MDTraj code that builds the backbone (N, CA, C; nanometers):
import mdtraj as md
import numpy as np

residues = "UNK UNK UNK UNK UNK UNK UNK UNK UNK UNK UNK UNK UNK UNK UNK UNK UNK UNK UNK UNK UNK UNK UNK UNK UNK UNK UNK UNK UNK UNK UNK UNK UNK UNK UNK UNK UNK UNK UNK UNK UNK UNK UNK UNK UNK UNK UNK UNK UNK UNK UNK UNK UNK UNK UNK UNK UNK UNK UNK UNK UNK UNK UNK UNK UNK UNK UNK UNK UNK UNK UNK UNK UNK UNK UNK UNK UNK UNK UNK UNK UNK UNK UNK UNK UNK UNK UNK UNK UNK UNK UNK UNK UNK UNK UNK UNK UNK UNK UNK UNK UNK UNK UNK UNK UNK UNK UNK UNK UNK UNK UNK UNK UNK UNK UNK UNK UNK UNK UNK UNK UNK UNK UNK UNK UNK UNK UNK UNK UNK UNK".split()
xyz = np.array([
    [2.4435, 4.5310, 0.3586],
    [2.4928, 4.4780, 0.4678],
    [2.4281, 4.3637, 0.5023],
    [2.5098, 4.2571, 0.5587],
    [2.4672, 4.1208, 0.5681],
    [2.3966, 4.1140, 0.7088],
    [2.3087, 4.0127, 0.7170],
    [2.2355, 3.9986, 0.8460],
    [2.3083, 3.9915, 0.9659],
    [2.4248, 3.9097, 0.9586],
    [2.5146, 3.9021, 1.0747],
    [2.5724, 4.0235, 1.1141],
    [2.6275, 4.1013, 1.0185],
    [2.6959, 4.2247, 1.0447],
    [2.5941, 4.3271, 1.0943],
    [2.4618, 4.3330, 1.0659],
    [2.3655, 4.4139, 1.1118],
    [2.3313, 4.3784, 1.2470],
    [2.3215, 4.2407, 1.2844],
    [2.2980, 4.2038, 1.4143],
    [2.4123, 4.2353, 1.5121],
    [2.5475, 4.2240, 1.4641],
    [2.6440, 4.2813, 1.5381],
    [2.6435, 4.4275, 1.5735],
    [2.6064, 4.5026, 1.4485],
    [2.6035, 4.6407, 1.4672],
    [2.5011, 4.6902, 1.5717],
    [2.3826, 4.6106, 1.5702],
    [2.2681, 4.6518, 1.6679],
    [2.3149, 4.6156, 1.8100],
    [2.3792, 4.4908, 1.8218],
    [2.4309, 4.4602, 1.9493],
    [2.5297, 4.5553, 1.9968],
    [2.6163, 4.6077, 1.9188],
    [2.7163, 4.7181, 1.9605],
    [2.6436, 4.8375, 2.0110],
    [2.5544, 4.8962, 1.9180],
    [2.4861, 5.0208, 1.9529],
    [2.4080, 4.9943, 2.0843],
    [2.3460, 4.8817, 2.1137],
    [2.2730, 4.8638, 2.2373],
    [2.3753, 4.8609, 2.3650],
    [2.4932, 4.7938, 2.3419],
    [2.5949, 4.7982, 2.4523],
    [2.6589, 4.9317, 2.4704],
    [2.6783, 5.0061, 2.3720],
    [2.7338, 5.1416, 2.3946],
    [2.6177, 5.2287, 2.4544],
    [2.5015, 5.2268, 2.4231],
    [2.4039, 5.3034, 2.4800],
    [2.3840, 5.2652, 2.6170],
    [2.3950, 5.1497, 2.6588],
    [2.3611, 5.1000, 2.7933],
    [2.4980, 5.1277, 2.8831],
    [2.6075, 5.1540, 2.8158],
    [2.7277, 5.1788, 2.9119],
    [2.7208, 5.3210, 2.9313],
    [2.6484, 5.4085, 2.8419],
    [2.6505, 5.5530, 2.8870],
    [2.5500, 5.5709, 3.0043],
    [2.4561, 5.4919, 3.0241],
    [2.3485, 5.4991, 3.1280],
    [2.3970, 5.4373, 3.2572],
    [2.4435, 5.3130, 3.2432],
    [2.4822, 5.2306, 3.3601],
    [2.6160, 5.1515, 3.3171],
    [2.6652, 5.0824, 3.4152],
    [2.7798, 5.0030, 3.3922],
    [2.7478, 4.8716, 3.3165],
    [2.6200, 4.8356, 3.3013],
    [2.5788, 4.7232, 3.2481],
    [2.5169, 4.6208, 3.3407],
    [2.4722, 4.5167, 3.2927],
    [2.4012, 4.4217, 3.3821],
    [2.5067, 4.3230, 3.4601],
    [2.6068, 4.3654, 3.5173],
    [2.7082, 4.3037, 3.5890],
    [2.7149, 4.3515, 3.7271],
    [2.7562, 4.2550, 3.8185],
    [2.7698, 4.2971, 3.9663],
    [2.9086, 4.2346, 4.0125],
    [2.9476, 4.2832, 4.1239],
    [3.0731, 4.2267, 4.1819],
    [3.0679, 4.0749, 4.1964],
    [2.9372, 4.0130, 4.2032],
    [2.9139, 3.8704, 4.2274],
    [2.8928, 3.7944, 4.0891],
    [2.8624, 3.8660, 3.9829],
    [2.8229, 3.7842, 3.8656],
    [2.8347, 3.8768, 3.7413],
    [2.8935, 3.8099, 3.6318],
    [2.8805, 3.8697, 3.4969],
    [2.7928, 3.7864, 3.4196],
    [2.6967, 3.8422, 3.3542],
    [2.5834, 3.7616, 3.2746],
    [2.6668, 3.7445, 3.1364],
    [2.6171, 3.6309, 3.0742],
    [2.6717, 3.5990, 2.9516],
    [2.6221, 3.6993, 2.8439],
    [2.5074, 3.7663, 2.8704],
    [2.4675, 3.8752, 2.7843],
    [2.5563, 3.9785, 2.8021],
    [2.5916, 4.0438, 2.9110],
    [2.6982, 4.1304, 2.9281],
    [2.8254, 4.1141, 2.8741],
    [2.8584, 3.9782, 2.8755],
    [2.9808, 3.9359, 2.8037],
    [2.9807, 3.9444, 2.6659],
    [2.8678, 3.9025, 2.6012],
    [2.8454, 3.8999, 2.4609],
    [2.8358, 4.0428, 2.4091],
    [2.7907, 4.1533, 2.4902],
    [2.7905, 4.2671, 2.4416],
    [2.9162, 4.3426, 2.4344],
    [3.0137, 4.3066, 2.5208],
    [3.1478, 4.3435, 2.5182],
    [3.2127, 4.2893, 2.4112],
    [3.2003, 4.1569, 2.3659],
    [3.2585, 4.0804, 2.2642],
    [3.2062, 4.1458, 2.1265],
    [3.0632, 4.1750, 2.1263],
    [3.0231, 4.2391, 2.0097],
    [3.0920, 4.3830, 1.9772],
    [3.1243, 4.4475, 2.0697],
    [3.1818, 4.5815, 2.0672],
    [3.3276, 4.5636, 2.0065],
    [3.3947, 4.4528, 2.0521],
    [3.5273, 4.4207, 2.0035],
    [3.5194, 4.3787, 1.8541],
    [3.4205, 4.2918, 1.8118],
    [3.3966, 4.2435, 1.6865],
    [3.3854, 4.3597, 1.5889],
    [3.3082, 4.4691, 1.6279],
    [3.2754, 4.5805, 1.5459],
    [3.4084, 4.6546, 1.5197],
    [3.4838, 4.6762, 1.6401],
    [3.6163, 4.7364, 1.6009],
    [3.6864, 4.6664, 1.5024],
    [3.6996, 4.5221, 1.5082],
    [3.7889, 4.4609, 1.4233],
    [3.7347, 4.4567, 1.2690],
    [3.5948, 4.4536, 1.2610],
    [3.5497, 4.4621, 1.1321],
    [3.5613, 4.6095, 1.0803],
    [3.5613, 4.7063, 1.1557],
    [3.5768, 4.8480, 1.0930],
    [3.7199, 4.8687, 1.0474],
    [3.8076, 4.7938, 1.1011],
    [3.9480, 4.8232, 1.0773],
    [4.0355, 4.7318, 0.9904],
    [3.9445, 4.6225, 0.9563],
    [4.0137, 4.5122, 0.8701],
    [3.9221, 4.4825, 0.7618],
    [3.9669, 4.3664, 0.6967],
    [3.8909, 4.3256, 0.5822],
    [3.7781, 4.2301, 0.6103],
    [3.7693, 4.2095, 0.7456],
    [3.6563, 4.1272, 0.7958],
    [3.5178, 4.1793, 0.7723],
    [3.4302, 4.0995, 0.7042],
    [3.2947, 4.1423, 0.6682],
    [3.1827, 4.0818, 0.7500],
    [3.2164, 3.9705, 0.8298],
    [3.1124, 3.9213, 0.9136],
    [3.1849, 3.8612, 1.0404],
    [3.1184, 3.8572, 1.1490],
    [3.1682, 3.8061, 1.2724],
    [3.0681, 3.7074, 1.3318],
    [3.1200, 3.5975, 1.3805],
    [3.0399, 3.5070, 1.4615],
    [3.0731, 3.5183, 1.6067],
    [2.9992, 3.5225, 1.6953],
    [3.0304, 3.5012, 1.8413],
    [2.9765, 3.3904, 1.9106],
    [3.0590, 3.3541, 2.0040],
    [2.9913, 3.2398, 2.0906],
    [3.0594, 3.2685, 2.2296],
    [2.9738, 3.2868, 2.3392],
    [3.0092, 3.3111, 2.4797],
    [2.9542, 3.2066, 2.5779],
    [3.0348, 3.1707, 2.6677],
    [2.9827, 3.0800, 2.7748],
    [3.0685, 3.1126, 2.9035],
    [3.0185, 3.0418, 3.0059],
    [3.0853, 3.0649, 3.1439],
    [3.2366, 2.9907, 3.1255],
    [3.3301, 3.0638, 3.1573],
    [3.4719, 3.0263, 3.1383],
    [3.5024, 2.9019, 3.2460],
    [3.4479, 2.9209, 3.3577],
    [3.4681, 2.8107, 3.4584],
    [3.3552, 2.7703, 3.5244],
    [3.3090, 2.6512, 3.5293],
    [3.1927, 2.6050, 3.5933],
    [3.1938, 2.6387, 3.7467],
    [3.0932, 2.7133, 3.7861],
    [3.0876, 2.7621, 3.9413],
    [3.1639, 2.8780, 3.9590],
    [3.2169, 2.9427, 3.8657],
    [3.3069, 3.0619, 3.8796],
    [3.2249, 3.1630, 3.8106],
    [3.1703, 3.2672, 3.8755],
    [3.0808, 3.3640, 3.8174],
    [3.1471, 3.4932, 3.7864],
    [3.2820, 3.5004, 3.7861],
    [3.3367, 3.6346, 3.7574],
    [3.3881, 3.6450, 3.5982],
    [3.3986, 3.5187, 3.5466],
    [3.4557, 3.5103, 3.4090],
    [3.3580, 3.4480, 3.3080],
    [3.3607, 3.5006, 3.1851],
    [3.2871, 3.4279, 3.0649],
    [3.3988, 3.4318, 2.9520],
    [3.3892, 3.3371, 2.8732],
    [3.4718, 3.3245, 2.7694],
    [3.3937, 3.3293, 2.6176],
    [3.4605, 3.4171, 2.5543],
    [3.3955, 3.4420, 2.4028],
    [3.4918, 3.4310, 2.3060],
    [3.4438, 3.3490, 2.1977],
    [3.5318, 3.3255, 2.0737],
    [3.4661, 3.4087, 1.9667],
    [3.5350, 3.4791, 1.8948],
    [3.4922, 3.5671, 1.7847],
    [3.5645, 3.5078, 1.6709],
    [3.4961, 3.4818, 1.5613],
    [3.5369, 3.4209, 1.4223],
    [3.4977, 3.5215, 1.3222],
    [3.5854, 3.5636, 1.2316],
    [3.5740, 3.6639, 1.1334],
    [3.5850, 3.5938, 1.0027],
    [3.4871, 3.6454, 0.9046],
    [3.5129, 3.6052, 0.7690],
    [3.5358, 3.7258, 0.6901],
    [3.6202, 3.7028, 0.5839],
    [3.6426, 3.8003, 0.4790],
    [3.5772, 3.7668, 0.3457],
    [3.5761, 3.8524, 0.2446],
    [3.5011, 3.8064, 0.1219],
    [3.5764, 3.6983, 0.0661],
    [3.7038, 3.6599, 0.0950],
    [3.7680, 3.5469, 0.0426],
    [3.7330, 3.4299, 0.1028],
    [3.7057, 3.4320, 0.2397],
    [3.6681, 3.3076, 0.3268],
    [3.5346, 3.2905, 0.3427],
    [3.4372, 3.3665, 0.3045],
    [3.2974, 3.3629, 0.3408],
    [3.2273, 3.2389, 0.3040],
    [3.2601, 3.1894, 0.1855],
    [3.2052, 3.0680, 0.1130],
    [3.2950, 2.9463, 0.1456],
    [3.3918, 2.9434, 0.2418],
    [3.4763, 2.8283, 0.2736],
    [3.4354, 2.7893, 0.4106],
    [3.5151, 2.6766, 0.4542],
    [3.4944, 2.6367, 0.5833],
    [3.5943, 2.6949, 0.6739],
    [3.6646, 2.7971, 0.6380],
    [3.7778, 2.8449, 0.7073],
    [3.7447, 2.9885, 0.7326],
    [3.7824, 3.0443, 0.8397],
    [3.7596, 3.1818, 0.8824],
    [3.8935, 3.2682, 0.8504],
    [3.8759, 3.3920, 0.8354],
    [3.9871, 3.4721, 0.7990],
    [4.0635, 3.4794, 0.9286],
    [4.0015, 3.4864, 1.0460],
    [4.0755, 3.5146, 1.1746],
    [3.9783, 3.4691, 1.2780],
    [4.0405, 3.4149, 1.3922],
    [3.9536, 3.3959, 1.5001],
    [4.0330, 3.4262, 1.6314],
    [3.9632, 3.4777, 1.7453],
    [4.0186, 3.5202, 1.8623],
    [3.9396, 3.4834, 1.9877],
    [3.9944, 3.4509, 2.0982],
    [3.9266, 3.4124, 2.2114],
    [3.9629, 3.5127, 2.3256],
    [3.8382, 3.5546, 2.3945],
    [3.8715, 3.6448, 2.4949],
    [3.8088, 3.6054, 2.6342],
    [3.8764, 3.6364, 2.7350],
    [3.7918, 3.6241, 2.8643],
    [3.7388, 3.7611, 2.8898],
    [3.6206, 3.7623, 2.9367],
    [3.5460, 3.8827, 2.9688],
    [3.5107, 3.8663, 3.1173],
    [3.5525, 3.9579, 3.2055],
    [3.5379, 3.9461, 3.3500],
    [3.5285, 4.0566, 3.4376],
    [3.5022, 4.0432, 3.5469],
    [3.5011, 4.1306, 3.6646],
    [3.6263, 4.1029, 3.7583],
    [3.6560, 4.2065, 3.8207],
    [3.7642, 4.1629, 3.9336],
    [3.7020, 4.1227, 4.0609],
    [3.7761, 4.0356, 4.1339],
    [3.7095, 4.0000, 4.2506],
    [3.6775, 4.1129, 4.3515],
    [3.5781, 4.0683, 4.4422],
    [3.5253, 4.1654, 4.5379],
    [3.6276, 4.2273, 4.6336],
    [3.7497, 4.1616, 4.6386],
    [3.8493, 4.2264, 4.7426],
    [3.9407, 4.3183, 4.6694],
    [3.9049, 4.3760, 4.5436],
    [3.9674, 4.4914, 4.4958],
    [3.8641, 4.6032, 4.4907],
    [3.9382, 4.7321, 4.4828],
    [3.8517, 4.8418, 4.4858],
    [3.7870, 4.8574, 4.3529],
    [3.8382, 4.8104, 4.2500],
    [3.7802, 4.8293, 4.1038],
    [3.6412, 4.7533, 4.0918],
    [3.6182, 4.6549, 4.1670],
    [3.4896, 4.5830, 4.1692],
    [3.3831, 4.6843, 4.1946],
    [3.3870, 4.7845, 4.2677],
    [3.3008, 4.8721, 4.3008],
    [3.2262, 4.9511, 4.1755],
    [3.3233, 4.9567, 4.0723],
    [3.2702, 5.0214, 3.9525],
    [3.2033, 4.9362, 3.8633],
    [3.1914, 4.8110, 3.8881],
    [3.1386, 4.6996, 3.7926],
    [3.1895, 4.7159, 3.6514],
    [3.3196, 4.7507, 3.6538],
    [3.3885, 4.7586, 3.5110],
    [3.4185, 4.6129, 3.4584],
    [3.3704, 4.5952, 3.3343],
    [3.3931, 4.4701, 3.2643],
    [3.5130, 4.4878, 3.1941],
    [3.6095, 4.3784, 3.2100],
    [3.7393, 4.3845, 3.1444],
    [3.7416, 4.2669, 3.0359],
    [3.8418, 4.2848, 2.9451],
    [3.8596, 4.1748, 2.8476],
    [4.0238, 4.1485, 2.8333],
    [4.0491, 4.0237, 2.8071],
    [4.1873, 3.9882, 2.8099],
    [4.1824, 3.8731, 2.6798],
    [4.2796, 3.8885, 2.6094],
    [4.3017, 3.7826, 2.4898],
    [4.3520, 3.6602, 2.5508],
    [4.3136, 3.5417, 2.5123],
    [4.3612, 3.4160, 2.5317],
    [4.4378, 3.3712, 2.4059],
    [4.4120, 3.4190, 2.3158],
    [4.4782, 3.3859, 2.1669],
    [4.5295, 3.5204, 2.1038],
    [4.5840, 3.5063, 1.9920],
    [4.6395, 3.6206, 1.9332],
    [4.5238, 3.7219, 1.8863],
    [4.5533, 3.8399, 1.8726],
    [4.4656, 3.9283, 1.8254],
    [4.4522, 3.9373, 1.6940],
    [4.3133, 3.9516, 1.6356],
    [4.3024, 3.9742, 1.4928],
    [4.3106, 4.1046, 1.4367],
    [4.3211, 4.2099, 1.5379],
    [4.3527, 4.3447, 1.4968],
    [4.3998, 4.4264, 1.6286],
    [4.4976, 4.5111, 1.6099],
    [4.5378, 4.5959, 1.7089],
    [4.6091, 4.5156, 1.8197],
    [4.6378, 4.5887, 1.9183],
    [4.7209, 4.5207, 2.0410],
    [4.6365, 4.4206, 2.0967],
    [4.7217, 4.3308, 2.1623],
    [4.6656, 4.2183, 2.2373],
    [4.5979, 4.2683, 2.3723],
    [4.4717, 4.2421, 2.4007],
    [4.4063, 4.3043, 2.5152],
    [4.4611, 4.2252, 2.6388],
    [4.4904, 4.2776, 2.7388],
    [4.5652, 4.2411, 2.8575],
    [4.5181, 4.2799, 2.9878],
    [4.3775, 4.3097, 2.9954],
    [4.3125, 4.3659, 3.1042],
    [4.3940, 4.3350, 3.2413],
    [4.3586, 4.4085, 3.3522],
    [4.4103, 4.3786, 3.4770],
    [4.3789, 4.2515, 3.5353],
    [4.4754, 4.2136, 3.6003],
    [4.4631, 4.0771, 3.6788],
    [4.4514, 4.1100, 3.8282],
    [4.3871, 4.0284, 3.9077],
    [4.3701, 4.0611, 4.0484],
    [4.5075, 4.0169, 4.1191],
])
top = md.Topology()
chain = top.add_chain()
for i, resn in enumerate(residues, 1):
    res = top.add_residue(resn, chain, resSeq=i)
    for name in ("N", "CA", "C"):
        top.add_atom(name, md.element.get_by_symbol(name[0]), res)
traj = md.Trajectory(xyz[None], top)
């Protein structure tokens, strides 16, 4: 198992474990980049388990300056054929977000995901919109 894949697997395990105990380090006012990264890691693991992808690189940042409900994560996947090249097998970008405080869903601290680009595997994620 590659180092990157092992790190993604550890991140996914930690995210899944934390989600069983609490809803994660997010609140109605703020979503942390760490919480967004854990959600993105879980998505990356799904893609790698179901496709030819063998490694994933993740990059997460605040989606909008001064807006604390959204983070944006880009996931880039390598296959055996693309691993030694400068090209990725597939790349996808997700918004990871909380709904605004004026919705009833915000009380659950549920973190949603929505594709901004095409999906590398499975249906395109289209989480709820306020």
